[in-house]
C-alpha positions in Angstrom: 121.9 94.3 134.1 121.9 98.2 134.6 118.7 99.7 133.6 118.1 103.2 133.1 116.7 105.7 135.8 112.9 104.8 135.7 111.3 107.6 133.0 108.0 109.8 133.0 104.7 107.5 133.1 104.3 107.0 129.6 101.1 109.0 129.7 102.8 112.1 129.9 105.5 110.9 127.7 104.8 112.1 123.9 106.9 113.3 120.8 107.0 116.4 118.8 103.2 115.8 117.2 102.2 115.1 120.6 102.0 111.6 119.7 102.0 109.0 122.9 105.2 107.4 123.5 106.2 104.0 123.1 108.7 101.8 124.7 111.8 101.7 122.1 110.3 105.2 120.3 112.0 108.7 120.5 110.6 111.6 122.2 112.8 114.1 120.4 112.5 112.4 116.6 112.0 114.5 113.6 109.4 111.6 112.8 108.0 111.3 109.5 106.2 108.3 110.1 105.0 107.0 114.1 104.0 103.5 114.2 102.2 102.7 117.9 100.9 99.4 119.1 100.4 97.8 115.6 99.1 94.7 115.2 98.5 92.0 111.8 96.0 89.6 112.4 94.7 87.1 109.7 92.0 85.0 110.9 92.7 81.0 109.7 90.6 78.5 109.8 86.7 78.5 108.9 83.5 78.6 111.3 80.1 77.6 110.0 77.3 80.2 110.6 79.5 81.7 113.1 80.1 78.7 115.3 83.4 77.0 116.1 86.4 79.1 117.2 88.1 81.4 115.9 92.4 80.8 115.2 94.5 84.0 114.5 97.9 84.0 112.9 99.7 86.8 114.4 102.0 88.0 111.9 102.8 91.7 114.0 101.9 92.0 117.4 102.3 94.9 119.7 104.8 96.8 117.4 105.8 100.6 117.5 108.7 102.6 116.2 109.5 105.8 114.4 111.1 106.7 111.0 112.8 110.0 110.9 113.7 112.2 108.5 116.7 111.4 106.6 117.2 108.2 108.5 117.3 104.4 108.2 115.4 102.3 110.7 116.1 98.5 109.5 113.6 95.3 110.6 115.7 91.9 110.8 114.8 88.2 112.1 114.3 84.8 110.5 112.0 84.7 107.8 107.7 84.8 109.0 108.7 86.8 112.1 106.6 89.7 110.8 109.2 92.2 109.0 107.1 92.3 105.3 104.1 92.4 106.9 104.9 95.8 108.6 105.8 97.2 105.3 102.8 95.8 104.0 100.8 97.7 106.5 102.9 100.7 105.9 102.6 100.9 102.3 98.2 100.6 102.7 98.8 97.1 101.0 97.3 95.4 104.2 94.8 96.9 107.0 96.0 97.2 110.7 93.9 95.1 112.5 94.8 97.5 115.6 97.0 100.4 116.4 97.5 103.7 114.5 100.2 105.1 111.7 100.6 108.6 112.0 102.5 110.6 108.9 103.6 113.6 110.0 101.8 113.5 113.2 98.4 113.2 111.4 96.7 109.5 111.9 96.5 108.0 108.2 92.9 106.5 108.8 91.3 109.5 109.6 93.3 112.1 106.3 91.2 113.7 104.1 91.4 112.4 100.4 94.2 115.2 99.6 96.5 113.8 102.7 95.7 110.3 101.8 97.2 111.6 98.5 100.4 113.1 99.5 100.6 110.3 102.3 101.1 107.8 99.0 103.3 110.0 97.1 105.2 110.8 99.9 106.1 106.8 100.8 107.4 104.7 97.7 109.2 101.0 97.6 112.0 99.5 96.3 111.3 96.0 96.1 113.5 92.3 96.5 113.6 90.9 93.0 114.4 93.7 90.5 113.3 90.5 87.9 109.7 90.4 88.5 108.8 94.2 89.8 109.1 95.7 86.1 107.0 95.6 83.3 109.1 93.2 81.1 106.3 94.6 78.1 107.1 98.2 78.9 110.2 100.7 78.2 112.0 102.0 81.1 110.7 105.4 80.2 107.5 104.4 80.2 107.9 102.5 83.8 109.9 105.4 85.3 107.0 108.0 84.0 103.8 106.0 85.0 104.0 107.5 88.6 104.1 111.2 87.1 101.7 110.3 84.7 99.3 108.9 87.3 99.7 111.4 90.2 100.8 115.0 88.9 99.5 117.5 85.7 103.2 117.5 84.4 103.2 117.9 80.4 104.8 115.1 78.7 107.8 117.3 78.0 108.2 118.0 81.5 107.9 114.5 82.0 110.4 113.3 79.4 112.9 115.5 81.1 112.3 114.4 84.6 112.7 110.6 84.0 116.2 111.3 81.8 117.1 113.2 85.3 115.9 110.3 87.3 117.9 108.1 85.3 120.9 109.9 85.0 121.1 110.3 88.9 121.0 106.8 89.6 123.7 106.1 87.6 122.0 105.0 83.9 122.1 107.3 81.0 119.6 108.8 79.7 119.0 106.8 76.2 118.7 103.5 77.7 115.3 104.5 78.7 114.5 103.3 75.1 115.3 99.6 75.9 113.5 96.9 78.0 114.0 95.9 81.0 115.6 92.4 79.5 118.3 94.3 78.3 119.9 95.2 81.5 121.9 93.3 84.4 120.0 92.9 87.5 121.9 95.5 89.7 120.6 98.1 86.8 117.0 97.1 86.8 117.4 97.5 91.2 118.6 101.4 89.6 115.6 101.8 87.6 113.7 100.5 90.4 114.9 103.3 92.8 114.2 105.9 89.8 110.6 104.6 90.2 110.6 104.9 93.5 112.3 108.4 93.1 109.6 110.0 90.6 107.5 111.6 93.1 109.9 113.1 94.9 108.9 111.2 98.3 109.5 111.6 101.6 110.1 107.6 102.8 111.5 105.0 101.0 110.7 101.4 102.1 113.2 99.0 100.8 112.3 95.4 101.2 115.4 93.1 100.9 117.2 95.8 98.4 120.6 93.9 97.5 119.3 90.2 98.3 118.8 89.2 94.7 122.0 91.0 93.0 124.9 89.6 92.7 127.9 90.1 95.9 130.0 91.9 93.6 127.3 94.8 92.9 125.6 95.0 96.4 128.0 97.5 98.0 127.2 100.1 94.3 123.6 99.8 95.0 123.9 100.4 98.9 126.1 103.3 98.4 124.1 104.8 95.8 120.9 104.9 98.5 123.1 106.1 101.2 123.9 108.7 98.6 120.5 109.6 97.6 119.2 109.6 101.1 121.8 112.4 102.0 121.2 114.2 98.9 117.2 114.4 99.4 117.2 114.2 103.0 114.8 110.4 102.7 113.9 108.0 105.2 114.2 104.5 105.0 112.4 101.6 106.4 114.2 98.7 105.4 113.8 94.8 105.7 116.8 92.8 105.2 118.4 89.4 106.8 122.1 90.5 105.8 123.6 91.7 109.0 126.2 93.5 107.2 123.4 95.4 105.0 121.6 96.2 108.2 125.0 97.8 109.7 126.1 99.5 106.6 122.6 101.3 106.0 120.4 101.9 109.5 121.1 104.0 112.1 118.1 102.0 114.1 117.9 98.7 114.3 114.6 96.8 115.6 115.2 92.7 115.8 111.7 90.7 115.5 110.7 87.5 116.6 107.2 85.8 115.7 106.2 89.5 115.0 107.5 90.5 118.4 110.1 92.9 118.7 112.6 91.5 120.6 115.4 94.4 120.6 116.0 97.6 119.3 117.4 100.7 119.4 121.0 102.7 117.8 122.3 100.0 115.2 125.7 100.4 116.7 124.7 99.8 120.0 122.7 96.3 119.2 126.0 95.3 116.8 128.8 95.9 119.6 126.7 94.4 123.0 123.7 92.4 121.6 121.9 91.3 125.0 119.0 89.5 123.5 119.8 85.5 122.6 118.1 85.7 119.8 119.7 88.8 118.2 122.9 86.7 119.3 121.9 83.9 117.6 121.1 85.8 114.6 124.9 87.2 114.8 126.3 83.9 115.0 124.8 82.5 112.3 126.2 85.4 109.8 129.5 84.3 107.9 132.5 86.3 109.2 134.4 88.5 106.7 137.4 86.4 106.6 137.8 82.6 106.9 140.5 82.6 109.3 138.0 84.5 111.7 136.5 82.1 114.3 133.8 82.2 116.7 131.4 79.3 117.9 127.8 79.7 116.6 125.0 79.9 118.9 122.3 77.1 117.9 119.0 77.8 119.5 117.1 74.4 120.4 113.4 73.6 119.5 111.5 74.9 116.0 109.9 78.1 115.6 106.4 77.7 116.8 103.6 78.5 115.0 102.5 82.2 115.1 98.8 81.0 115.2 97.5 81.4 118.9 101.2 81.6 120.1 102.2 81.9 123.6 100.3 84.0 125.8 103.5 85.4 127.7 107.4 85.7 126.2 107.0 84.0 122.6 111.0 83.4 122.7 110.8 81.1 125.7 109.8 77.6 123.2 113.3 78.4 121.9 115.5 80.0 125.1 118.3 77.2 125.7 117.5 78.3 129.7 115.2 76.7 131.9 112.0 78.5 131.9 109.7 79.1 134.9 105.9 78.3 133.7 104.4 80.2 137.1 106.8 83.0 136.3 104.7 86.4 135.1 106.2 86.6 131.7 105.3 83.3 130.8 102.1 84.1 131.3 102.0 87.2 129.9 104.4 89.6 127.8 107.2 91.4 128.4 108.0 95.0 127.7 111.1 96.4 126.4 113.3 97.9 128.5 115.9 100.5 128.5 119.0 98.9 129.5 121.2 101.7 127.9 120.1 105.0 126.4 118.4 103.7 122.7 118.8 100.1 123.6 115.5 98.5 124.6 115.4 94.4 125.3 112.6 92.1 126.7 114.4 91.1 129.4 113.1 87.9 131.2 115.0 85.3 133.7 115.8 83.3 130.1 116.4 85.5 127.0 119.5 87.7 127.7 122.9 86.9 127.9 123.2 88.1 131.3 120.7 85.4 132.7 122.9 83.2 131.0 125.7 83.7 132.6 124.4 84.0 135.8 123.4 80.4 135.8 127.1 80.1 134.8 126.3 79.8 130.7 128.5 81.5 128.5 126.9 82.2 125.7 128.1 85.6 124.3 129.1 86.4 120.7 131.7 88.9 121.5 131.8 90.7 118.0 134.4 93.5 118.6 137.5 91.9 117.3 135.3 90.8 114.0 134.8 94.7 114.0 137.6 96.1 114.1 139.1 93.0 111.9 136.4 94.0 109.2 133.6 91.6 109.9 130.0 93.2 109.0 131.9 95.0 106.2 132.3 98.8 106.9 130.6 99.3 110.3 127.3 101.9 111.1 126.6 104.9 109.9 
């Protein structure tokens, strides 16, 4: 494996806002949000009068990334890997244990009251389930108008006009604002959720599995709507998803997470065309091909996902690798860093975690996706 030339020391590398660089982030990025060394640990178990051992569920453990203006970054991985917790911390629904979140160069934790209001209006969310994310007792006009009533000084007439414009923008008719959510299909409800997220002219929208609960026949319509809105308004997206076809179609950059730790990260096309980490290859091999005539060998990782409560002190993937692990190796005792193997393609490189390591030991585990890409797998190619 050929690595990039040695970069300047981390302490000397910053982005345009002067925020310290971290592996996997971009120095020249036009970042709206910069996340640095984010950790979210939950204490589990009880202690009595301070006695006893504290145990921590490490949902997110030292994650760094940038969300660029007009771009989409996707978080992928198995259930429980920390994707949604990362999103919740970004939205302010959870308080980070460690790490810093910067909004346009400013530490969110130190923002003034006015700054926090701007941040909250600048980041909105579209949820996974369009059935439960809308209040069934409210008409659509009221649902979409609610953010405007709370966060702006617009008059009722201005709000009514704005709601009609938003419904039209997401592909609905303005008269449908008088209906209740149960009178719409799943795809239409998701359009309502998108309209609500757009109400305050946000700069970034978090997408939590935005199409997974929808019929396959309308998923592409919602994805295309989100892409069109991004291009029209210059929106940035942070997307959590399991469907790799959705990730490849919508995301400019992708981070693959396992047990709260990023295992592979970078340009989406680079990751899909040259998946390097064994975990990434296993995820890709589990995705259904686009055509029944496409055949490929599935990579099945041994063992079970270990508990995120006090995981291994070293590489968290070492309990799932099919390759032998040296218990005396430094990465069996301490966390391996992300290594840039090619421009904007970062991987946690250990003797047991990569395709190159498997090939060196005479084990063929490489997943070739090039032929499938050419024949239509992963739906439409990346952006």
